[in-house]
DRENSELO-765894 format. One record per residue (C-alpha): residue number from 1; residue in three letters; x, y, z. Coordinates in nm, 2 decimals, m for minus. Layout:
> NUM; ALA; X; Y; Z $
...
//
This chain:
> 1; MET; 1.40; 2.98; 2.45 $
> 2; ASN; 1.69; 2.84; 2.64 $
> 3; PRO; 2.01; 2.94; 2.46 $
> 4; ALA; 2.18; 2.62; 2.57 $
> 5; LEU; 1.93; 2.43; 2.35 $
> 6; ASP; 1.96; 2.65; 2.05 $
> 7; TYR; 2.28; 2.48; 1.92 $
> 8; ILE; 2.42; 2.13; 1.90 $
> 9; PRO; 2.73; 2.13; 2.12 $
> 10; TRP; 2.96; 1.93; 1.89 $
> 11; THR; 2.86; 2.10; 1.56 $
> 12; GLY; 2.76; 2.45; 1.66 $
> 13; TRP; 2.46; 2.42; 1.43 $
> 14; PRO; 2.11; 2.53; 1.53 $
> 15; VAL; 1.88; 2.26; 1.65 $
> 16; GLU; 1.64; 2.33; 1.36 $
> 17; VAL; 1.92; 2.28; 1.11 $
> 18; GLU; 2.03; 1.96; 1.27 $
> 19; TRP; 1.67; 1.83; 1.28 $
> 20; GLY; 1.62; 1.93; 0.92 $
> 21; LEU; 1.93; 1.75; 0.80 $
> 22; MET; 1.84; 1.44; 1.00 $
> 23; LYS; 1.49; 1.43; 0.85 $
> 24; SER; 1.63; 1.50; 0.50 $
> 25; GLY; 1.86; 1.21; 0.54 $
> 26; GLN; 1.58; 0.98; 0.65 $
> 27; VAL; 1.37; 1.08; 0.35 $
> 28; LEU; 1.66; 1.03; 0.11 $
> 29; ALA; 1.74; 0.69; 0.26 $
> 30; ILE; 1.38; 0.57; 0.24 $
> 31; ALA; 1.34; 0.70; m0.11 $
> 32; ILE; 1.65; 0.51; m0.23 $
> 33; TYR; 1.54; 0.20; m0.04 $
> 34; LEU; 1.19; 0.22; m0.21 $
> 35; LEU; 1.33; 0.27; m0.56 $
> 36; LEU; 1.57; m0.02; m0.52 $
> 37; THR; 1.29; m0.23; m0.38 $
> 38; LEU; 1.08; m0.14; m0.69 $
> 39; ALA; 1.35; m0.25; m0.93 $
> 40; PHE; 1.38; m0.60; m0.78 $
> 41; ILE; 1.01; m0.64; m0.70 $
> 42; LEU; 0.93; m0.57; m1.06 $
> 43; LEU; 1.18; m0.84; m1.16 $
> 44; PHE; 1.02; m1.07; m0.90 $
> 45; ASP; 0.68; m1.00; m1.05 $
> 46; ARG; 0.80; m1.10; m1.39 $
> 47; LYS; 0.98; m1.41; m1.26 $
> 48; VAL; 0.68; m1.54; m1.08 $
> 49; TRP; 0.46; m1.49; m1.38 $
> 50; ALA; 0.72; m1.67; m1.59 $
> 51; ALA; 0.75; m1.96; m1.35 $
> 52; VAL; 0.37; m2.01; m1.35 $
> 53; GLN; 0.39; m2.03; m1.73 $
> 54; LEU; 0.69; m2.27; m1.72 $
> 55; ARG; 0.94; m2.02; m1.87 $
> 56; LYS; 1.25; m1.84; m1.73 $
> 57; GLY; 1.15; m1.48; m1.76 $
> 58; PRO; 1.42; m1.20; m1.77 $
> 59; ASN; 1.76; m1.38; m1.75 $
> 60; VAL; 2.01; m1.20; m1.98 $
> 61; VAL; 2.09; m0.86; m1.83 $
> 62; GLY; 2.31; m0.93; m1.53 $
> 63; PRO; 2.34; m1.25; m1.33 $
> 64; PHE; 2.00; m1.42; m1.34 $
> 65; GLY; 1.85; m1.11; m1.50 $
> 66; LEU; 1.90; m0.90; m1.18 $
> 67; LEU; 1.99; m0.59; m1.38 $
> 68; GLN; 1.69; m0.60; m1.62 $
> 69; SER; 1.49; m0.34; m1.43 $
> 70; PHE; 1.78; m0.10; m1.43 $
> 71; ALA; 1.83; m0.15; m1.81 $
> 72; ASP; 1.45; m0.08; m1.86 $
> 73; PHE; 1.49; 0.24; m1.64 $
> 74; PHE; 1.77; 0.38; m1.86 $
> 75; LYS; 1.58; 0.29; m2.17 $
> 76; PHE; 1.28; 0.49; m2.06 $
> 77; VAL; 1.49; 0.79; m1.94 $
> 78; PHE; 1.68; 0.83; m2.27 $
> 79; LYS; 1.39; 0.78; m2.50 $
> 80; GLU; 1.22; 1.09; m2.66 $
> 81; ILE; 0.92; 1.24; m2.48 $
> 82; VAL; 0.64; 1.25; m2.73 $
> 83; ILE; 0.34; 1.48; m2.65 $
> 84; PRO; 0.03; 1.45; m2.88 $
> 85; ALA; m0.04; 1.76; m3.08 $
> 86; GLY; m0.39; 1.81; m2.95 $
> 87; ALA; m0.30; 1.74; m2.58 $
> 88; ASN; m0.31; 2.00; m2.31 $
> 89; LYS; 0.07; 2.00; m2.26 $
> 90; THR; 0.07; 2.14; m1.90 $
> 91; VAL; m0.18; 1.90; m1.76 $
> 92; PHE; m0.03; 1.62; m1.97 $
> 93; ILE; 0.31; 1.66; m1.79 $
> 94; LEU; 0.16; 1.74; m1.45 $
> 95; ALA; m0.04; 1.42; m1.44 $
> 96; PRO; 0.25; 1.17; m1.40 $
> 97; LEU; 0.43; 1.41; m1.17 $
> 98; ILE; 0.13; 1.42; m0.94 $
> 99; THR; 0.10; 1.04; m0.94 $
> 100; PHE; 0.47; 1.00; m0.87 $
> 101; VAL; 0.49; 1.26; m0.59 $
> 102; LEU; 0.17; 1.14; m0.41 $
> 103; ALA; 0.28; 0.78; m0.43 $
> 104; PHE; 0.61; 0.88; m0.25 $
> 105; ILE; 0.47; 1.11; 0.02 $
> 106; GLY; 0.22; 0.85; 0.13 $
> 107; TRP; 0.52; 0.66; 0.28 $
> 108; ALA; 0.59; 0.94; 0.53 $
> 109; VAL; 0.38; 0.79; 0.80 $
> 110; VAL; 0.46; 0.42; 0.74 $
> 111; PRO; 0.67; 0.27; 1.03 $
> 112; PHE; 0.94; 0.04; 0.90 $
> 113; ALA; 1.05; m0.08; 1.25 $
> 114; ASN; 1.04; 0.03; 1.61 $
> 115; ASN; 1.09; 0.41; 1.61 $
> 116; VAL; 1.19; 0.40; 1.23 $
> 117; VAL; 0.94; 0.64; 1.07 $
> 118; ILE; 0.96; 0.98; 0.91 $
> 119; ALA; 0.65; 1.13; 1.07 $
> 120; ASP; 0.49; 0.93; 1.35 $
> 121; LEU; 0.15; 1.10; 1.32 $
> 122; ASN; m0.14; 1.03; 1.56 $
> 123; VAL; m0.37; 1.05; 1.26 $
> 124; GLY; m0.15; 0.84; 1.02 $
> 125; ILE; m0.45; 0.65; 0.88 $
> 126; LEU; m0.63; 0.97; 0.80 $
> 127; TYR; m0.32; 1.10; 0.63 $
> 128; LEU; m0.30; 0.79; 0.41 $
> 129; PHE; m0.67; 0.82; 0.32 $
> 130; ALA; m0.62; 1.18; 0.21 $
> 131; ILE; m0.32; 1.09; 0.00 $
> 132; SER; m0.49; 0.79; m0.16 $
> 133; SER; m0.79; 1.00; m0.24 $
> 134; LEU; m0.58; 1.26; m0.41 $
> 135; GLY; m0.40; 0.99; m0.62 $
> 136; VAL; m0.70; 0.95; m0.85 $
> 137; TYR; m0.65; 1.30; m0.99 $
> 138; GLY; m0.32; 1.21; m1.16 $
> 139; ILE; m0.49; 0.93; m1.36 $
> 140; ILE; m0.80; 1.14; m1.44 $
> 141; MET; m0.57; 1.43; m1.56 $
> 142; GLY; m0.36; 1.20; m1.77 $
> 143; GLY; m0.66; 1.05; m1.94 $
> 144; TRP; m0.83; 1.39; m2.00 $
> 145; ALA; m0.52; 1.58; m2.11 $
> 146; SER; m0.43; 1.32; m2.38 $
> 147; ASN; m0.72; 1.44; m2.59 $
> 148; SER; m0.81; 1.09; m2.70 $
> 149; LYS; m1.12; 0.88; m2.62 $
> 150; TYR; m0.94; 0.57; m2.51 $
> 151; PRO; m0.72; 0.73; m2.24 $
> 152; PHE; m1.03; 0.93; m2.13 $
> 153; LEU; m1.24; 0.62; m2.09 $
> 154; GLY; m0.96; 0.45; m1.91 $
> 155; GLY; m0.93; 0.74; m1.67 $
> 156; LEU; m1.30; 0.74; m1.60 $
> 157; ARG; m1.29; 0.36; m1.53 $
> 158; SER; m1.00; 0.40; m1.29 $
> 159; ALA; m1.16; 0.69; m1.10 $
> 160; ALA; m1.48; 0.48; m1.05 $
> 161; GLN; m1.29; 0.17; m0.95 $
> 162; MET; m1.06; 0.35; m0.70 $
> 163; VAL; m1.34; 0.54; m0.54 $
> 164; SER; m1.56; 0.22; m0.51 $
> 165; TYR; m1.29; 0.01; m0.34 $
> 166; GLU; m1.17; 0.29; m0.11 $
> 167; VAL; m1.51; 0.27; 0.06 $
> 168; SER; m1.47; m0.10; 0.15 $
> 169; ILE; m1.10; m0.04; 0.25 $
> 170; GLY; m1.21; 0.24; 0.48 $
> 171; PHE; m1.47; 0.02; 0.66 $
> 172; VAL; m1.21; m0.27; 0.69 $
> 173; ILE; m0.96; m0.03; 0.85 $
> 174; ILE; m1.23; 0.09; 1.09 $
> 175; THR; m1.25; m0.27; 1.23 $
> 176; VAL; m0.88; m0.25; 1.31 $
> 177; LEU; m0.92; 0.09; 1.46 $
> 178; LEU; m1.20; m0.03; 1.69 $
> 179; LEU; m0.97; m0.31; 1.82 $
> 180; VAL; m0.68; m0.08; 1.88 $
> 181; GLY; m0.84; 0.25; 1.96 $
> 182; SER; m0.58; 0.46; 1.78 $
> 183; LEU; m0.52; 0.60; 1.43 $
> 184; ASN; m0.14; 0.58; 1.48 $
> 185; LEU; 0.02; 0.31; 1.27 $
> 186; SER; 0.30; 0.24; 1.52 $
> 187; THR; 0.04; 0.19; 1.79 $
> 188; ILE; m0.15; m0.05; 1.56 $
> 189; VAL; 0.17; m0.26; 1.53 $
> 190; GLU; 0.24; m0.25; 1.90 $
> 191; ASN; m0.11; m0.38; 1.97 $
> 192; GLN; 0.00; m0.71; 1.79 $
> 193; ARG; 0.33; m0.76; 1.97 $
> 194; ASP; 0.24; m1.06; 2.19 $
> 195; GLY; 0.23; m1.31; 1.90 $
> 196; TRP; 0.04; m1.43; 1.59 $
> 197; TRP; m0.27; m1.50; 1.80 $
> 198; MET; m0.30; m1.13; 1.86 $
> 199; TRP; m0.24; m1.03; 1.49 $
> 200; HIS; m0.55; m0.86; 1.36 $
> 201; GLY; m0.57; m1.10; 1.06 $
> 202; PHE; m0.64; m1.38; 1.31 $
> 203; ARG; m0.71; m1.22; 1.64 $
> 204; LEU; m0.77; m1.53; 1.85 $
> 205; GLY; m0.68; m1.34; 2.17 $
> 206; ASN; m0.65; m1.52; 2.50 $
> 207; PHE; m0.84; m1.82; 2.63 $
> 208; VAL; m1.06; m1.61; 2.87 $
> 209; GLU; m1.23; m1.45; 2.57 $
> 210; PHE; m1.32; m1.79; 2.40 $
> 211; PRO; m1.56; m1.84; 2.22 $
> 212; ASN; m1.61; m1.46; 2.16 $
> 213; ASN; m1.25; m1.44; 2.03 $
> 214; LEU; m1.34; m1.70; 1.77 $
> 215; LEU; m1.61; m1.48; 1.62 $
> 216; VAL; m1.37; m1.19; 1.61 $
> 217; GLY; m1.10; m1.41; 1.46 $
> 218; ILE; m1.33; m1.52; 1.18 $
> 219; THR; m1.45; m1.17; 1.12 $
> 220; MET; m1.10; m1.02; 1.10 $
> 221; LEU; m0.98; m1.30; 0.88 $
> 222; ALA; m1.26; m1.22; 0.64 $
> 223; MET; m1.17; m0.85; 0.66 $
> 224; MET; m0.80; m0.93; 0.58 $
> 225; VAL; m0.92; m1.11; 0.26 $
> 226; VAL; m1.15; m0.82; 0.17 $
> 227; PHE; m0.86; m0.57; 0.22 $
> 228; PHE; m0.63; m0.78; 0.01 $
> 229; VAL; m0.88; m0.80; m0.28 $
> 230; SER; m0.97; m0.44; m0.25 $
> 231; ALA; m0.60; m0.35; m0.26 $
> 232; LEU; m0.58; m0.53; m0.59 $
> 233; ALA; m0.86; m0.32; m0.73 $
> 234; GLU; m0.73; 0.00; m0.57 $
> 235; THR; m0.39; m0.04; m0.75 $
> 236; ASN; m0.54; m0.16; m1.08 $
> 237; ARG; m0.37; m0.50; m1.04 $
> 238; PRO; m0.50; m0.81; m1.23 $
> 239; PRO; m0.77; m0.94; m1.23 $
> 240; PHE; m0.90; m0.58; m1.18 $
> 241; ASP; m0.68; m0.40; m1.43 $
> 242; LEU; m0.98; m0.28; m1.62 $
> 243; PRO; m0.85; 0.08; m1.67 $
> 244; GLU; m0.56; m0.08; m1.87 $
> 245; ALA; m0.76; m0.35; m2.05 $
> 246; GLU; m0.56; m0.38; m2.37 $
> 247; SER; m0.83; m0.56; m2.56 $
> 248; GLU; m1.07; m0.28; m2.50 $
> 249; LEU; m0.89; 0.05; m2.43 $
> 250; VAL; m0.54; 0.01; m2.59 $
> 251; ALA; m0.36; 0.03; m2.25 $
> 252; GLY; m0.60; 0.28; m2.10 $
> 253; TYR; m0.52; 0.62; m1.95 $
> 254; GLN; m0.15; 0.60; m2.02 $
> 255; VAL; m0.16; 0.49; m2.39 $
> 256; GLU; m0.04; 0.83; m2.52 $
> 257; TYR; 0.25; 0.85; m2.27 $
> 258; SER; 0.61; 0.75; m2.35 $
> 259; SER; 0.96; 0.77; m2.21 $
> 260; THR; 1.00; 0.94; m1.86 $
> 261; PRO; 0.63; 1.04; m1.81 $
> 262; TYR; 0.52; 0.68; m1.87 $
> 263; LEU; 0.80; 0.57; m1.63 $
> 264; LEU; 0.66; 0.81; m1.36 $
> 265; PHE; 0.31; 0.65; m1.40 $
> 266; MET; 0.46; 0.31; m1.37 $
> 267; ILE; 0.67; 0.39; m1.06 $
> 268; GLY; 0.37; 0.56; m0.89 $
> 269; GLU; 0.16; 0.25; m0.96 $
> 270; TYR; 0.42; 0.01; m0.82 $
> 271; LEU; 0.48; 0.23; m0.52 $
> 272; ASN; 0.11; 0.21; m0.44 $
> 273; ILE; 0.12; m0.16; m0.48 $
> 274; VAL; 0.41; m0.19; m0.23 $
> 275; LEU; 0.24; 0.05; 0.00 $
> 276; MET; m0.07; m0.18; 0.01 $
> 277; CYS; 0.16; m0.47; 0.08 $
> 278; ALA; 0.31; m0.28; 0.37 $
> 279; MET; m0.03; m0.18; 0.50 $
> 280; THR; m0.15; m0.54; 0.49 $
> 281; ALA; 0.15; m0.65; 0.70 $
> 282; ILE; 0.10; m0.36; 0.94 $
> 283; LEU; m0.27; m0.38; 0.99 $
> 284; PHE; m0.32; m0.76; 0.99 $
> 285; LEU; 0.01; m0.95; 1.01 $
> 286; GLY; 0.18; m0.79; 1.31 $
> 287; GLY; 0.40; m0.54; 1.13 $
> 288; TRP; 0.77; m0.59; 1.23 $
> 289; HIS; 0.69; m0.84; 1.51 $
> 290; LEU; 0.77; m1.21; 1.47 $
> 291; PRO; 0.49; m1.47; 1.50 $
> 292; TRP; 0.62; m1.59; 1.84 $
> 293; GLY; 0.69; m1.26; 2.01 $
> 294; ALA; 0.78; m0.89; 2.00 $
> 295; VAL; 1.07; m0.74; 1.81 $
> 296; ASP; 1.22; m0.41; 1.95 $
> 297; ASP; 1.55; m0.42; 1.76 $
> 298; PRO; 1.50; m0.17; 1.46 $
> 299; VAL; 1.73; m0.37; 1.22 $
> 300; LEU; 1.55; m0.70; 1.29 $
> 301; GLY; 1.21; m0.53; 1.27 $
> 302; PHE; 1.31; m0.37; 0.94 $
> 303; VAL; 1.40; m0.72; 0.80 $
> 304; VAL; 1.08; m0.89; 0.94 $
> 305; LEU; 0.85; m0.62; 0.79 $
> 306; GLY; 1.03; m0.64; 0.46 $
> 307; ALA; 0.99; m1.02; 0.45 $
> 308; LYS; 0.61; m0.99; 0.52 $
> 309; MET; 0.58; m0.73; 0.24 $
> 310; TRP; 0.76; m0.96; 0.00 $
> 311; PHE; 0.52; m1.24; 0.10 $
> 312; VAL; 0.21; m1.03; 0.04 $
> 313; PHE; 0.35; m0.92; m0.30 $
> 314; PHE; 0.41; m1.28; m0.39 $
> 315; LEU; 0.04; m1.33; m0.34 $
> 316; PHE; m0.03; m1.02; m0.56 $
> 317; ALA; 0.20; m1.18; m0.83 $
> 318; MET; 0.03; m1.52; m0.81 $
> 319; VAL; m0.32; m1.36; m0.85 $
> 320; LYS; m0.19; m1.18; m1.16 $
> 321; ALA; m0.06; m1.51; m1.30 $
> 322; ILE; m0.36; m1.74; m1.24 $
> 323; VAL; m0.68; m1.54; m1.21 $
> 324; PRO; m0.87; m1.43; m1.53 $
> 325; ARG; m0.97; m1.07; m1.57 $
> 326; TYR; m1.31; m0.95; m1.44 $
> 327; ARG; m1.56; m0.77; m1.65 $
> 328; TYR; m1.63; m0.42; m1.54 $
> 329; ASP; m1.98; m0.49; m1.43 $
> 330; GLN; m1.85; m0.78; m1.22 $
> 331; LEU; m1.59; m0.55; m1.06 $
> 332; MET; m1.85; m0.29; m0.96 $
> 333; ARG; m2.09; m0.56; m0.83 $
> 334; LEU; m1.82; m0.71; m0.62 $
> 335; GLY; m1.73; m0.38; m0.46 $
> 336; TRP; m2.07; m0.24; m0.40 $
> 337; LYS; m2.29; m0.55; m0.34 $
> 338; ILE; m2.05; m0.78; m0.17 $
> 339; PHE; m1.76; m0.61; m0.01 $
> 340; LEU; m1.95; m0.30; 0.12 $
> 341; PRO; m2.23; m0.49; 0.30 $
> 342; THR; m1.98; m0.74; 0.43 $
> 343; SER; m1.75; m0.47; 0.58 $
> 344; LEU; m2.04; m0.29; 0.73 $
> 345; VAL; m2.15; m0.61; 0.91 $
> 346; ALA; m1.80; m0.66; 1.03 $
> 347; VAL; m1.79; m0.31; 1.17 $
> 348; ALA; m2.11; m0.38; 1.36 $
> 349; VAL; m1.97; m0.72; 1.49 $
> 350; ILE; m1.64; m0.57; 1.61 $
> 351; GLY; m1.81; m0.26; 1.75 $
> 352; TYR; m2.04; m0.49; 1.96 $
> 353; TYR; m1.74; m0.70; 2.07 $
> 354; VAL; m1.54; m0.40; 2.18 $
> 355; THR; m1.83; m0.24; 2.36 $
> 356; PHE; m1.99; m0.54; 2.54 $
> 357; MET; m1.76; m0.85; 2.52 $
> 358; ALA; m1.41; m0.71; 2.56 $
> 359; PRO; m1.48; m0.53; 2.90 $
> 360; ALA; m1.61; m0.85; 3.04 $
> 361; ALA; m1.30; m1.04; 2.93 $
> 362; GLN; m1.07; m0.78; 3.08 $
> 363; THR; m1.26; m0.80; 3.41 $
> 364; ALA; m1.22; m1.18; 3.40 $
> 365; LEU; m0.85; m1.15; 3.34 $
> 366; ALA; m0.82; m0.91; 3.63 $
> 367; GLY; m1.00; m1.15; 3.86 $
> 368; GLY; m1.30; m0.91; 3.90 $
//
């Protein structure tokens, strides 16, 4: 190794130490940003729900109720942790910790702007699949360790629900990967830099590809809708909050949890919701790029992606406020009999387009 590269000239520290400190700073900054975002997005969720019901929602703690989430946080932290006498105490405590940690580390590969990402992996999509697949264990462990039939049934419901909709989400993402040819999330965003007509949620492309691009545009618009609805089910959001159906399961897998362990479950769930909002923006809405062109400035890109995430979460909140809850058999039927066949057909359509139609369009563009 070249000795000149072993140390940073102005600090005298080894390169490995400097790199480690830089990455630690990035992780800390993003963690703080996500926690603050969760505080206000939870308030926003409650405010939207209240507005639909023609009431004010939280408006006492702080100006316009802005500090309500922080007051709730301190209430949870300082309350007593109650563990049922018959519970498996080790697994009971590990379950919310696993949910919380997995929800955080999934953000490691999410690009917030141009060159603003903790780990720019070439297999970022596979990494997210792996983390989301592990996330179900926290809920199953919490339901089983409580030693009560209601949490156990809620955990089983959640496991079946999450596994079912991960299948359709996987096929939807394959359609995007076919168009881009990469598993890297930054590359997926850069593929949409030219404008809204190249965003994967619409994908009208250029005039040379018409009317082939119309077929692709309709297919990808349908896939964006399937991804959005599947994200609701994957994160147990209404109208698919069957694992937490109070009328049937007394709040489901987390009914025996209180204080900080319950807070960890809640933070993990909302982190996954915000992650799905970010993935919707990255995969289908151009990521940090504006509708009329590319954005290379990291600060502006950070703001643009954040605005798109808030918009998608607003749709999440509106669905929660206006759509009645599904029955469990309706939930399973939608996932396996409608979304799965639809996404499979979409994969075939996009695969045919990429293999046979796109090369012809590229030849026409090149004047061949």
